C-alpha positions as CSV (number, residue, x, y, z in Angstrom):
1,M,152.9,85.1,126.2
2,L,152.8,81.2,126.4
3,V,150.3,81.5,129.3
4,A,148.0,83.7,127.2
5,I,148.1,81.3,124.2
6,V,147.3,78.3,126.5
7,A,144.5,80.3,128.1
8,V,143.0,81.0,124.7
9,I,143.3,77.4,123.6
10,L,141.6,76.2,126.8
11,F,138.8,78.7,126.3
12,I,138.2,77.6,122.8
13,L,138.3,73.9,123.8
14,T,135.8,74.7,126.6
15,I,133.4,76.3,124.2
16,V,133.7,73.4,121.8
17,W,133.2,70.8,124.6
18,Q,130.1,72.7,125.9
19,N,128.6,72.7,122.3
20,I,129.2,69.0,122.0
21,Q,127.6,68.3,125.3
22,T,124.6,70.5,124.5
23,K,124.0,68.7,121.2
24,K,124.3,65.3,123.0
25,F,121.8,66.4,125.6
26,N,119.3,67.7,123.0
27,R,119.6,64.6,120.9
28,R,119.1,62.4,123.9
29,W,116.0,64.5,124.9
30,L,114.5,64.2,121.4
31,R,114.9,60.4,121.5
32,V,113.4,60.0,124.9
33,S,110.5,62.5,124.3
34,F,109.4,60.9,121.1
35,G,106.1,59.1,121.6
36,K,105.6,60.4,125.1
37,K,102.2,61.8,126.1
38,K,102.3,65.5,126.8
39,D,102.2,66.4,130.5
40,S,100.6,69.7,129.9
41,L,98.8,71.4,127.0
42,E,99.3,74.9,128.3
43,D,102.4,75.8,126.3
44,S,100.6,75.3,123.0
45,L,97.4,77.0,124.2
46,E,99.4,80.1,125.3
47,N,100.8,80.4,121.8
48,I,97.7,79.4,119.9
49,Q,97.0,82.9,118.5
50,D,100.5,83.1,117.2
51,I,100.4,79.5,115.8
52,A,97.1,80.4,114.0
53,R,98.6,83.4,112.2
54,W,99.5,81.5,109.0
55,Y,96.0,79.9,108.7
56,K,94.3,83.3,109.3
57,L,96.4,84.8,106.6
58,Q,95.2,82.1,104.1
59,E,91.7,81.6,105.5
60,D,89.9,83.7,102.8
61,F,91.5,81.6,100.1
62,I,90.2,78.3,101.4
63,L,87.0,77.0,99.7
64,P,84.0,77.1,102.1
65,D,83.3,73.4,101.6
66,E,86.9,72.6,102.8
67,K,87.0,74.8,105.8
68,V,86.6,73.9,109.5
69,D,85.0,77.1,110.5
70,D,85.4,78.9,113.8
71,V,82.1,77.8,115.2
72,T,82.9,74.1,114.5
73,W,86.5,74.5,115.7
74,N,85.4,76.0,119.0
75,D,82.5,73.6,119.5
76,L,84.8,70.6,119.2
77,D,87.5,72.2,121.5
78,M,90.0,71.8,118.7
79,D,92.6,74.1,120.3
80,R,93.1,71.5,123.0
81,I,93.1,68.6,120.5
82,F,95.8,70.5,118.5
83,A,97.7,71.1,121.7
84,L,97.5,67.3,122.5
85,M,98.9,66.5,119.0
86,N,101.5,69.3,119.0
87,H,104.7,67.2,119.2
88,N,106.4,69.6,116.8
89,T,109.9,70.7,117.3
90,S,109.6,74.0,115.4
91,S,107.2,77.0,115.1
92,T,107.0,76.3,111.4
93,G,105.8,72.8,112.1
94,E,103.2,74.1,114.6
95,Q,101.8,76.5,112.0
96,Y,101.7,73.8,109.3
97,M,99.8,71.4,111.6
98,Y,97.3,74.0,112.7
99,K,96.6,74.9,109.1
100,L,96.4,71.3,108.1
101,L,93.7,70.6,110.7
102,R,91.5,73.5,109.5
103,Q,91.3,72.4,105.9
104,L,89.5,69.2,104.9
105,K,90.9,68.9,101.4
106,Q,90.3,65.8,99.3
107,D,93.7,65.0,97.9
108,T,94.4,61.3,97.8
109,E,97.9,61.8,96.5
110,A,98.9,64.2,99.3
111,W,97.4,61.8,101.9
112,K,99.5,59.0,100.4
113,Q,102.8,61.0,100.4
114,R,102.2,62.3,103.9
115,E,101.5,58.8,105.2
116,E,104.8,57.6,103.6
117,K,106.7,60.4,105.4
118,I,105.1,59.6,108.7
119,C,106.0,55.9,108.5
120,F,109.5,56.8,107.3
121,F,110.3,59.0,110.3
122,E,108.8,56.4,112.7
123,R,111.0,53.8,111.2
124,E,114.3,55.7,110.7
125,E,115.2,57.0,114.1
126,S,118.7,58.3,113.3
127,I,117.5,60.4,110.3
128,R,114.5,61.6,112.4
129,L,116.9,62.8,115.1
130,N,119.2,64.6,112.7
131,V,116.2,66.4,111.1
132,Q,114.8,67.3,114.5
133,M,118.2,68.7,115.6
134,G,118.0,71.0,112.6
135,L,114.4,71.9,113.3
136,Q,115.4,73.1,116.8
137,A,117.0,76.1,115.2
138,L,113.5,77.3,114.2
139,R,112.7,78.5,117.7
140,K,109.2,78.8,119.1
141,R,109.5,82.6,119.3
142,E,107.2,85.4,118.1
143,I,109.4,86.4,115.2
144,Y,109.1,82.9,113.6
145,Y,105.3,82.9,113.8
146,L,105.3,86.3,111.9
147,I,107.3,85.0,109.0
148,P,104.3,84.2,106.6
149,E,102.9,87.7,107.2
150,I,106.2,89.4,106.7
151,V,106.9,87.5,103.5
152,D,103.4,88.2,102.3
153,T,104.0,91.9,102.4
154,I,107.8,91.8,101.8
155,E,107.6,94.6,99.2
156,E,106.5,97.0,101.9
157,K,109.6,96.2,104.0
158,R,112.1,97.8,101.6
159,L,114.3,100.5,103.1
160,P,113.3,103.9,101.8
161,F,116.9,105.2,102.5
162,A,118.7,102.1,101.0
163,K,120.4,104.0,98.2
164,Y,121.6,106.6,100.6
165,S,123.2,103.9,102.7
166,R,125.2,102.7,99.8
167,V,126.3,106.3,99.0
168,L,127.4,106.9,102.6
169,L,129.3,103.6,102.6
170,I,131.0,104.4,99.3
171,S,131.9,108.0,100.4
172,L,133.3,106.6,103.7
173,I,135.6,104.2,101.8
174,L,136.7,106.8,99.3
175,L,137.5,109.3,102.1
176,A,139.4,106.7,104.1
177,V,141.5,105.9,101.0
178,A,142.0,109.6,100.3
179,A,143.1,110.2,103.9
180,V,145.8,107.4,103.6
181,V,147.0,108.6,100.2
182,T,147.3,112.3,101.3
183,G,149.0,111.3,104.5
184,G,146.2,112.4,106.8
185,N,145.1,115.6,105.2
186,L,143.1,117.5,107.9
187,Y,140.3,118.5,105.7
188,I,139.8,115.0,104.4
189,V,140.1,113.5,107.9
190,V,137.4,115.9,109.2
191,L,135.1,114.9,106.3
192,L,135.8,111.3,107.1
193,G,134.9,111.8,110.7
194,V,131.7,113.7,109.7
195,N,130.8,110.9,107.3
196,A,131.3,108.2,110.0
197,L,129.3,110.2,112.5
198,V,126.4,110.6,110.1
199,N,126.5,106.9,109.4
200,L,126.4,106.1,113.1
201,I,123.6,108.5,113.9
202,L,121.5,107.2,111.0
203,Y,122.2,103.6,112.1
204,A,121.3,104.3,115.8
205,V,118.1,106.2,114.8
206,R,116.8,103.6,112.4
207,K,118.1,100.3,113.7
208,N,115.3,99.8,116.3
209,E,112.6,100.4,113.6
210,Y,114.1,97.6,111.4
211,E,115.4,95.3,114.1
212,I,112.4,93.0,113.9
213,Y,112.6,92.7,110.2
214,L,116.3,92.0,110.3
215,Q,115.6,89.2,112.8
216,A,112.9,88.0,110.4
217,V,115.5,87.9,107.6
218,F,117.7,85.7,109.8
219,A,114.8,83.4,110.5
220,I,113.9,83.1,106.8
221,V,117.5,82.1,106.1
222,R,117.4,79.5,108.9
223,I,114.3,78.0,107.4
224,V,116.0,77.7,104.0
225,K,119.0,76.1,105.6
226,T,116.8,73.6,107.6
227,A,115.1,72.6,104.3
228,K,118.6,71.9,102.8
229,L,119.5,69.8,105.9
230,I,116.2,67.8,105.5
231,E,117.0,67.3,101.8
232,H,120.5,66.0,102.7
233,E,119.1,63.6,105.4
234,M,116.2,62.3,103.3
235,G,118.2,62.0,100.1
236,E,115.1,62.6,98.0
237,I,112.5,65.4,98.0
238,D,109.8,66.5,95.6
239,E,110.9,68.4,92.5
240,S,109.0,71.6,93.3
241,T,110.8,72.0,96.7
242,R,114.1,71.2,95.0
243,Q,113.6,73.9,92.5
244,A,112.5,76.4,95.2
245,L,115.7,75.7,97.1
246,Q,117.7,76.3,94.0
247,E,116.0,79.7,93.5
248,L,116.8,80.7,97.1
249,K,120.5,79.5,97.2
250,L,121.9,83.1,97.4
251,L,120.0,84.0,100.6
252,S,122.2,82.2,103.1
253,R,125.4,83.6,101.6
254,M,124.2,87.1,102.0
255,V,123.7,87.1,105.8
256,D,125.9,84.3,107.2
257,G,128.5,86.6,108.7
258,L,126.1,89.3,109.7
259,E,123.9,86.8,111.6
260,S,126.8,85.5,113.6
261,A,127.8,89.0,114.6
262,K,124.2,89.9,115.5
263,Q,123.7,86.9,117.7
264,A,126.9,87.8,119.5
265,Y,125.6,91.3,119.9
266,L,122.4,90.1,121.5
267,T,124.4,88.3,124.2
268,G,125.8,91.7,125.4
269,D,129.4,90.8,124.7
270,I,131.5,94.1,124.7
271,V,133.5,93.1,121.6
272,A,130.3,92.2,119.8
273,L,128.8,95.6,120.7
274,L,131.8,97.3,119.2
275,Q,131.6,95.1,116.2
276,D,127.9,95.9,115.8
277,Y,128.5,99.6,115.7
278,L,131.4,99.1,113.3
279,F,128.9,97.3,111.0
280,G,126.5,100.2,111.7
281,M,129.1,102.8,110.7
282,L,129.6,100.9,107.4
283,M,125.7,100.8,107.0
284,W,126.3,97.1,106.3
285,E,123.2,95.8,108.0
286,F,120.9,98.1,106.0
287,I,122.7,97.2,102.7
288,V,122.5,93.4,103.3
289,Y,119.0,93.6,104.6
290,D,117.9,95.5,101.4
291,K,119.6,92.9,99.2
292,V,117.8,90.1,100.9
293,I,114.4,91.9,100.6
294,T,115.1,92.5,96.9
295,E,116.0,88.8,96.4
296,L,112.8,87.7,98.2
297,C,110.4,90.1,96.4
298,G,110.4,88.0,93.3
299,K,110.6,84.7,95.0
300,K,107.9,84.7,97.7
301,D,106.2,81.6,96.2
302,A,109.5,79.7,96.2
303,F,110.1,80.6,99.9
304,M,106.6,79.7,101.0
305,R,107.0,76.3,99.2
306,V,110.2,75.8,101.3
307,F,108.3,77.0,104.4
308,S,105.6,74.5,103.8
309,F,108.1,71.7,103.1
310,V,109.8,72.3,106.5
311,G,106.5,72.6,108.3
312,E,105.1,69.4,106.8
313,T,108.3,67.5,107.6
314,D,108.1,68.5,111.3
315,T,104.3,67.8,111.3
316,C,104.9,64.3,110.0
317,I,107.4,63.6,112.8
318,A,104.9,65.0,115.3
319,I,102.1,62.8,114.0
320,A,104.4,59.7,114.3
321,S,105.2,60.8,117.9
322,F,101.5,61.4,118.6
323,R,100.5,58.0,117.3
324,R,103.0,56.3,119.6
325,S,101.7,58.4,122.6
326,L,98.1,57.2,121.9
327,G,99.0,53.5,122.2
328,E,95.8,52.5,120.4
329,Y,94.8,54.2,117.2
330,C,93.8,53.3,113.6
331,I,94.5,54.6,110.1
332,P,91.2,55.3,108.4
333,E,89.9,53.3,105.4
334,W,87.9,55.0,102.6
335,G,84.9,53.7,100.7
336,G,81.6,54.9,99.2
337,N,79.2,56.8,101.4
338,V,80.1,54.7,104.4
339,L,80.5,55.9,107.9
340,S,81.4,53.0,110.2
341,I,83.2,53.3,113.4
342,K,84.3,50.6,115.9
343,G,85.8,51.3,119.4
344,L,85.4,55.1,119.1
345,R,86.7,57.3,121.9
346,H,87.4,61.0,122.5
347,P,91.1,61.8,122.3
348,L,91.0,64.2,125.3
349,I,89.5,61.7,127.7
350,D,91.7,59.1,129.4
351,N,90.3,55.6,129.6
352,A,87.2,56.8,127.7
353,V,84.3,54.4,127.2
354,K,84.4,53.1,123.6
355,N,81.3,53.1,121.3
356,D,80.5,51.7,117.9
357,Y,78.5,53.5,115.2
358,V,77.3,52.5,111.7
359,F,75.5,55.1,109.6
360,T,72.4,53.8,107.9
361,K,70.4,57.0,108.0
362,N,70.5,60.4,109.9
363,A,70.4,60.0,113.7
364,I,68.6,61.5,116.7
365,I,70.2,60.8,120.0
366,T,68.2,61.2,123.2
367,G,69.2,60.8,126.8
368,S,69.5,62.4,130.2
369,N,71.8,65.2,131.2
370,A,75.5,64.2,131.4
371,S,74.8,60.8,129.9
372,G,77.3,61.2,127.1
373,K,75.4,62.5,124.1
374,S,77.5,65.6,123.4
375,T,80.8,63.8,124.0
376,F,79.9,61.0,121.6
377,M,78.9,63.4,118.8
378,K,82.1,65.4,119.4
379,S,84.1,62.2,119.2
380,V,82.6,61.4,115.8
381,A,83.1,64.9,114.4
382,V,86.7,65.1,115.7
383,N,87.7,61.8,114.2
384,I,86.2,62.7,110.8
385,I,88.5,65.7,110.9
386,L,91.6,63.7,112.1
387,A,90.9,61.0,109.5
388,Q,91.1,63.6,106.6
389,T,94.1,65.5,108.0
390,I,96.6,63.4,110.0
391,H,95.2,59.9,109.0
392,T,95.1,59.0,112.7
393,C,91.8,58.2,114.5
394,T,91.2,57.4,118.2
395,A,89.2,54.3,117.4
396,E,89.8,50.6,116.7
397,E,88.5,50.8,113.1
398,I,86.9,53.6,111.0
399,C,85.7,53.6,107.4
400,L,84.4,56.8,105.9
401,S,84.1,58.9,102.8
402,D,85.3,62.3,102.1
403,M,83.1,64.8,103.9
404,G,83.1,68.3,105.4
405,V,82.3,68.8,109.1
406,M,80.0,71.5,110.6
407,T,78.6,71.7,114.1
408,S,76.2,73.8,116.3
409,M,76.9,72.7,119.9
410,A,78.1,75.5,122.2
411,V,75.8,78.3,121.3
412,R,76.0,81.5,123.4
413,D,74.2,84.8,123.1
414,D,76.3,87.8,121.9
415,V,75.7,90.9,124.0
416,A,78.2,93.0,122.0
417,E,76.4,92.2,118.7
418,G,73.0,92.3,120.3
419,E,72.1,88.8,119.3
420,S,70.0,86.5,121.5
421,Y,70.7,82.8,122.1
422,Y,67.9,81.8,119.7
423,I,69.1,84.2,116.9
424,K,72.6,82.9,117.3
425,E,71.4,79.3,117.1
426,I,69.3,79.7,114.0
427,R,72.2,81.5,112.3
428,Y,74.4,78.5,113.0
429,L,71.7,76.1,111.6
430,K,71.2,78.3,108.5
431,R,74.9,77.9,107.6
432,M,74.4,74.2,107.6
433,I,71.3,74.4,105.4
434,D,73.4,76.5,103.0
435,R,76.2,74.0,102.8
436,S,73.7,71.0,102.4
437,S,72.9,72.3,98.9
438,G,76.5,72.0,97.7
439,E,78.2,69.1,95.9
440,R,80.2,68.0,98.9
441,R,78.8,65.7,101.5
442,F,78.8,67.1,105.1
443,F,78.6,65.6,108.6
444,F,76.3,68.0,110.5
445,C,76.3,67.8,114.3
446,V,73.6,69.7,116.4
447,D,73.4,69.5,120.2
448,E,70.0,70.3,121.7
449,I,68.4,71.7,118.6
450,L,66.6,75.0,119.0
451,R,66.7,74.9,122.8
452,G,66.5,78.7,122.8
453,T,62.7,78.8,122.3
454,N,59.5,77.4,123.7
455,T,58.6,73.7,123.5
456,K,55.8,73.9,121.0
457,E,57.6,76.0,118.4
458,R,60.9,74.2,119.1
459,I,59.4,70.8,118.1
460,A,57.5,72.3,115.1
461,A,60.6,74.1,113.7
462,S,63.0,71.3,114.5
463,L,60.7,68.8,112.8
464,S,60.6,70.9,109.6
465,I,64.4,71.5,109.6
466,L,65.2,67.8,110.1
467,K,62.7,66.6,107.5
468,Y,64.3,69.1,105.0
469,M,67.8,67.9,105.8
470,S,66.8,64.2,105.5
471,E,66.5,64.9,101.7
472,K,70.0,66.3,101.4
473,N,73.4,64.7,100.8
474,C,74.6,64.8,104.4
475,V,75.0,62.8,107.6
476,M,72.9,64.5,110.3
477,M,73.4,63.8,114.0
478,V,71.2,65.6,116.5
479,A,70.9,65.4,120.2
480,T,67.7,66.4,122.0
481,H,65.8,66.1,125.2
482,D,62.6,66.2,123.2
483,T,61.5,62.5,123.0
484,E,58.4,63.7,121.1
485,L,60.6,64.9,118.3
486,A,62.4,61.6,118.1
487,K,59.1,59.7,118.0
488,L,57.7,62.0,115.2
489,L,60.8,61.3,113.1
490,D,61.1,57.6,113.9
491,G,61.6,55.9,110.6
492,E,63.1,58.9,108.8
493,Y,65.9,59.1,111.4
494,E,67.6,56.3,113.3
495,N,67.0,56.7,117.1
496,Y,69.8,56.1,119.6
497,H,70.1,57.0,123.3
498,F,72.4,57.1,126.3
499,G,71.0,55.8,129.5
500,E,71.7,55.7,133.2
501,R,71.1,53.6,136.3
502,F,69.5,54.9,139.5
503,Q,70.7,53.7,142.8
504,D,70.1,55.2,146.3
505,R,68.9,58.4,144.7
506,D,72.2,58.6,142.8
507,V,72.7,58.5,139.0
508,Q,75.3,56.2,137.4
509,F,76.2,56.4,133.7
510,D,77.8,53.8,131.5
511,F,78.2,56.1,128.5
512,K,77.2,53.4,126.0
513,L,75.3,54.2,122.9
514,R,72.1,52.1,122.5
515,S,69.4,51.8,119.8
516,G,66.0,53.4,120.5
517,I,64.5,56.4,122.3
518,T,65.3,57.0,126.0
519,E,62.6,56.3,128.5
520,T,64.2,58.1,131.4
521,S,65.2,61.6,132.6
522,N,67.2,62.8,135.5
523,A,66.9,66.6,135.7
524,I,64.9,66.7,139.0
525,L,67.0,63.9,140.5
526,L,70.2,65.8,139.8
527,L,68.7,68.7,141.9
528,D,68.7,66.3,144.8
529,V,72.1,64.9,144.0
530,V,73.9,68.3,144.0
531,G,72.1,69.3,147.3
532,F,69.1,71.5,146.5
533,P,66.7,71.9,149.4
534,K,64.2,69.0,149.8
535,E,61.2,71.3,149.4
536,I,62.4,72.4,145.9
537,V,63.0,68.8,144.8
538,E,59.6,67.5,146.2
539,Q,57.7,70.4,144.6
540,A,59.4,69.8,141.3
541,E,58.5,66.1,141.4
542,Q,54.9,66.9,142.1
543,Q,54.7,69.5,139.4
544,S,56.3,67.1,136.8
545,V,53.4,64.6,137.5
546,I,50.8,67.4,136.9
547,C,52.5,68.6,133.7
């Protein structure tokens, strides 16, 4: 007997010691990983569709002038930029950060509060680590990414047989009491057995159907508990979140014991399996689940406020970590209709060449292939988005005004929709023209304008479009190989170019933005550089002189 007691005590102490060591390891890992540049972006990219679920659910409710649309998002390779920034500990934080990046909402007070939280977590390491330890409970698993959708349609998740579950539980309890009182009356015992068997069959048949929603209920409660932990650590939170937590205080009490049993069941432990079917016979899972759904039905807004609070907290920690990983960054300044950038670089390019840009009027950028035109324009557009969302720019200095961002850069024809390259391109341009008539100022970015048609019509149409846009409240930046177009608009548009240096029939780029229109081209030379047959290169050179 003594040996058994000692064994149990040793077993309990071992479990406790392992838990302590695991927590120490996790805390140490969180401390070391803070501010470290990500080795790989693939984990975030693999989950990007799940991460985007909350944004997609809310997309139709975002004002068009505030939205970073799909074309712009894909043109700027924002999935990879999000993955680079994604230092979040939780799935909730990932979803919040993704949604934040896709909505350019002018809210000075929100910007100020977010910046204060970023600086707080950068400064208070101990509190940050405590919060991150809590956030680790919100695992990056599919069920957590589904929470906003499940809550949005929570009324549809009610159990159609919930009242029968309660009747079956009550009858089971009454028959059990009756069996004891009557000293095991055979008729009552048989009825008790039948009742128990019916309960078990119903549980076995319906449990798989509702298992995912039961897991969602557990996840919802964990989010509420994490919010309470954050409140405890920070000491002060906004009043709307505090009220929402007060409304949801009953949730955790409803499922605490059941969640522990379910987690043990999922490990495959034999005792837990028996316990699970005992709960099943009592219909307890279904009854508790229905109570939680009933509680949530009238409090969806309160829960989503808590969800946003947890996500924003994780995102603020992630931004602080991202800033440290960059080494060099700046916090944007705001003023008038200014767009002034010093030391600009693209966040996805290591050791990128820096450029300066000051907006005086709309700009046309010329230059040879691969000289840096597209990368520079993307750098400007991306940093305008980052400035208005995470207040963190990959530049030495940036001063700008509130503005939307819209691009047309990576146009492709659409075989499935039967749209040619040119049709796709003019549709992209049309959406810019539509936005240019609104009240909000926009930064428009177009790479190789109207390249999908012949030279004569391309220049004529481009000239008309750009003249029209020069009268609108926008910042227009256009890249083109058509130096004729740049010359025709000289004076109305500021001309810039990227150049190259030719040496031993090779092309060398410095990726520096310069004033004026380019005087060089390299299309034929690049044929030679990549190894085209000499006769093709020579024929092309001769033909270019004739043309």
